[in-house]
One Martini backbone bead per residue (centre of mass of N, CA, C, O) as a GRO file, in nm:
protein
  161
    1MET     BB    1  -9.888 -14.597   8.531
    2LEU     BB    2  -9.623 -14.441   8.516
    3MET     BB    3  -9.683 -14.272   8.767
    4PHE     BB    4  -9.700 -14.505   8.967
    5VAL     BB    5  -9.411 -14.613   8.925
    6GLY     BB    6  -9.268 -14.350   9.003
    7CYS     BB    7  -9.371 -14.335   9.296
    8ILE     BB    8  -9.259 -14.604   9.390
    9SER     BB    9  -8.961 -14.539   9.336
   10ILE     BB   10  -8.933 -14.301   9.524
   11PHE     BB   11  -9.025 -14.445   9.795
   12ASN     BB   12  -8.817 -14.696   9.768
   13SER     BB   13  -8.542 -14.510   9.756
   14CYS     BB   14  -8.556 -14.458  10.042
   15ARG     BB   15  -8.322 -14.394  10.307
   16LYS     BB   16  -8.164 -14.469  10.607
   17ASP     BB   17  -7.929 -14.253  10.739
   18GLY     BB   18  -7.797 -14.340  11.014
   19PRO     BB   19  -7.862 -14.324  11.332
   20VAL     BB   20  -8.061 -14.399  11.579
   21GLY     BB   21  -8.223 -14.253  11.806
   22PRO     BB   22  -8.315 -14.207  12.108
   23GLN     BB   23  -8.535 -14.287  12.337
   24GLY     BB   24  -8.792 -14.143  12.462
   25PRO     BB   25  -8.992 -14.053  12.693
   26ALA     BB   26  -9.268 -14.112  12.832
   27GLY     BB   27  -9.593 -13.975  12.787
   28ASN     BB   28  -9.826 -13.726  12.950
   29ALA     BB   29 -10.049 -13.465  12.965
   30ASN     BB   30 -10.132 -13.512  13.289
   31VAL     BB   31  -9.828 -13.513  13.356
   32MET     BB   32  -9.649 -13.319  13.593
   33GLY     BB   33  -9.332 -13.364  13.682
   34GLU     BB   34  -9.247 -13.680  13.645
   35TYR     BB   35  -8.952 -13.644  13.639
   36PRO     BB   36  -8.659 -13.681  13.755
   37PHE     BB   37  -8.454 -13.513  14.009
   38THR     BB   38  -8.148 -13.360  14.104
   39VAL     BB   39  -7.995 -13.299  14.419
   40ASN     BB   40  -7.725 -13.152  14.496
   41ALA     BB   41  -7.525 -13.108  14.760
   42GLY     BB   42  -7.477 -12.785  14.691
   43SER     BB   43  -7.800 -12.694  14.694
   44TRP     BB   44  -7.813 -12.683  14.986
   45THR     BB   45  -7.962 -12.501  15.265
   46PHE     BB   46  -7.921 -12.364  15.561
   47THR     BB   47  -8.178 -12.357  15.828
   48THR     BB   48  -8.415 -12.205  16.090
   49ASN     BB   49  -8.661 -12.209  15.867
   50ILE     BB   50  -8.954 -12.410  15.876
   51ALA     BB   51  -9.215 -12.306  15.739
   52GLY     BB   52  -9.213 -12.074  15.986
   53ASN     BB   53  -9.033 -12.250  16.171
   54THR     BB   54  -8.835 -12.351  16.417
   55GLY     BB   55  -8.517 -12.488  16.301
   56ASN     BB   56  -8.321 -12.757  16.159
   57ALA     BB   57  -8.218 -12.726  15.810
   58TYR     BB   58  -8.246 -12.836  15.486
   59VAL     BB   59  -8.285 -12.651  15.172
   60VAL     BB   60  -8.487 -12.657  14.868
   61SER     BB   61  -8.575 -12.457  14.580
   62TYR     BB   62  -8.856 -12.445  14.344
   63ASN     BB   63  -8.969 -12.376  14.038
   64ASP     BB   64  -9.328 -12.432  13.922
   65ALA     BB   65  -9.558 -12.378  13.671
   66ASN     BB   66  -9.754 -12.629  13.730
   67ILE     BB   67  -9.813 -12.470  13.998
   68THR     BB   68 -10.096 -12.353  14.029
   69SER     BB   69 -10.356 -12.212  14.187
   70SER     BB   70 -10.541 -12.451  14.129
   71VAL     BB   71 -10.358 -12.668  14.243
   72ALA     BB   72 -10.310 -12.540  14.526
   73ASN     BB   73 -10.634 -12.538  14.592
   74HIS     BB   74 -10.737 -12.841  14.435
   75GLY     BB   75 -10.498 -13.011  14.417
   76LEU     BB   76 -10.180 -13.193  14.379
   77VAL     BB   77  -9.866 -13.262  14.546
   78VAL     BB   78  -9.618 -13.512  14.492
   79MET     BB   79  -9.341 -13.638  14.675
   80TYR     BB   80  -9.046 -13.818  14.581
   81ILE     BB   81  -8.804 -14.059  14.687
   82GLN     BB   82  -8.492 -14.208  14.602
   83TYR     BB   83  -8.341 -14.485  14.686
   84ALA     BB   84  -8.068 -14.691  14.650
   85ASP     BB   85  -8.275 -14.945  14.584
   86GLY     BB   86  -8.511 -14.779  14.397
   87THR     BB   87  -8.711 -14.673  14.581
   88TRP     BB   88  -9.023 -14.507  14.636
   89LYS     BB   89  -9.106 -14.224  14.848
   90SER     BB   90  -9.313 -14.041  15.021
   91LEU     BB   91  -9.378 -13.727  15.131
   92PRO     BB   92  -9.315 -13.781  15.417
   93ASP     BB   93  -8.989 -13.918  15.542
   94ILE     BB   94  -8.864 -14.160  15.769
   95PHE     BB   95  -8.499 -14.217  15.825
   96ALA     BB   96  -8.275 -14.270  16.056
   97GLY     BB   97  -8.367 -13.984  16.208
   98THR     BB   98  -8.478 -13.867  15.938
   99SER     BB   99  -8.627 -13.597  15.728
  100PHE     BB  100  -8.845 -13.568  15.455
  101SER     BB  101  -8.992 -13.269  15.322
  102PHE     BB  102  -9.276 -13.060  15.206
  103ASN     BB  103  -9.379 -12.770  15.014
  104PHE     BB  104  -9.652 -12.586  14.851
  105SER     BB  105  -9.709 -12.345  14.588
  106ALA     BB  106  -9.763 -12.123  14.379
  107GLY     BB  107  -9.468 -12.184  14.171
  108GLY     BB  108  -9.373 -12.407  14.404
  109PHE     BB  109  -9.103 -12.563  14.610
  110ASP     BB  110  -9.002 -12.732  14.919
  111ILE     BB  111  -8.721 -12.903  15.061
  112TYR     BB  112  -8.669 -13.100  15.360
  113TYR     BB  113  -8.399 -13.158  15.608
  114THR     BB  114  -8.412 -13.354  15.910
  115ASN     BB  115  -8.409 -13.404  16.243
  116VAL     BB  116  -8.632 -13.547  16.464
  117ASP     BB  117  -8.480 -13.412  16.734
  118GLY     BB  118  -8.371 -13.107  16.622
  119THR     BB  119  -8.108 -13.137  16.529
  120THR     BB  120  -7.835 -13.102  16.342
  121PRO     BB  121  -7.788 -13.187  16.032
  122SER     BB  122  -7.655 -13.333  15.791
  123SER     BB  123  -7.593 -13.349  15.488
  124PRO     BB  124  -7.790 -13.496  15.228
  125GLY     BB  125  -7.683 -13.467  14.966
  126THR     BB  126  -7.752 -13.657  14.702
  127GLN     BB  127  -8.080 -13.644  14.542
  128VAL     BB  128  -8.383 -13.810  14.434
  129PHE     BB  129  -8.671 -13.677  14.268
  130ARG     BB  130  -9.044 -13.650  14.248
  131ALA     BB  131  -9.281 -13.440  14.096
  132VAL     BB  132  -9.643 -13.454  14.121
  133VAL     BB  133  -9.897 -13.311  13.931
  134ILE     BB  134 -10.247 -13.291  14.040
  135PRO     BB  135 -10.524 -13.233  13.916
  136SER     BB  136 -10.850 -13.211  14.012
  137SER     BB  137 -10.968 -13.388  13.784
  138ILE     BB  138 -10.810 -13.646  13.866
  139ARG     BB  139 -10.904 -13.669  14.159
  140GLN     BB  140 -11.211 -13.699  14.087
  141ILE     BB  141 -11.184 -13.961  13.910
  142HIS     BB  142 -10.972 -14.069  14.165
  143PRO     BB  143 -11.072 -14.095  14.490
  144ASN     BB  144 -10.914 -14.391  14.575
  145THR     BB  145 -10.634 -14.293  14.559
  146ASN     BB  146 -10.301 -14.363  14.661
  147TRP     BB  147 -10.070 -14.111  14.630
  148ASN     BB  148  -9.836 -14.240  14.821
  149ASN     BB  149  -9.836 -14.461  14.606
  150TYR     BB  150  -9.638 -14.478  14.353
  151ASN     BB  151  -9.757 -14.703  14.167
  152GLU     BB  152 -10.050 -14.607  14.175
  153ALA     BB  153 -10.008 -14.320  14.073
  154MET     BB  154  -9.873 -14.393  13.801
  155THR     BB  155 -10.104 -14.561  13.688
  156VAL     BB  156 -10.315 -14.337  13.685
  157MET     BB  157 -10.159 -14.117  13.527
  158HIS     BB  158 -10.111 -14.299  13.264
  159SER     BB  159 -10.442 -14.349  13.224
  160ALA     BB  160 -10.513 -14.023  13.218
  161ASN     BB  161 -10.637 -13.932  12.900
   0.00000   0.00000   0.00000
């Protein structure tokens, strides 16, 4: 009995001192690259080579270890851009005569910004994107998902545990 009372005293005497830390982002083991990332205005490079084709574009390239050869061959990578009003649109997306598009391969991806008429675009400035890597196993479980619909894709990815 004395031992029981001693244990209760020890556990009840513990206090939390200091501020509570900030809430971390929600996680899901099946969602890779889910969090938004910002491409700063100075990160874009002007090019006349758009994925092997001649044209005028700004491009930014990223390495992404989540895009394995298995994902590149059998899975899916969906890229979304966030517009000023907070909406997310899947790429490619055409808006006001300009286009954001992307391509991916094992190990990374490129995002392109072009004018739809082929003329030289102005700098795209700072933009927020989200790359979602979808393994083939998730695609097979959810064959009717519209992965271009941001809300539908996020709902499926968050429930795919």
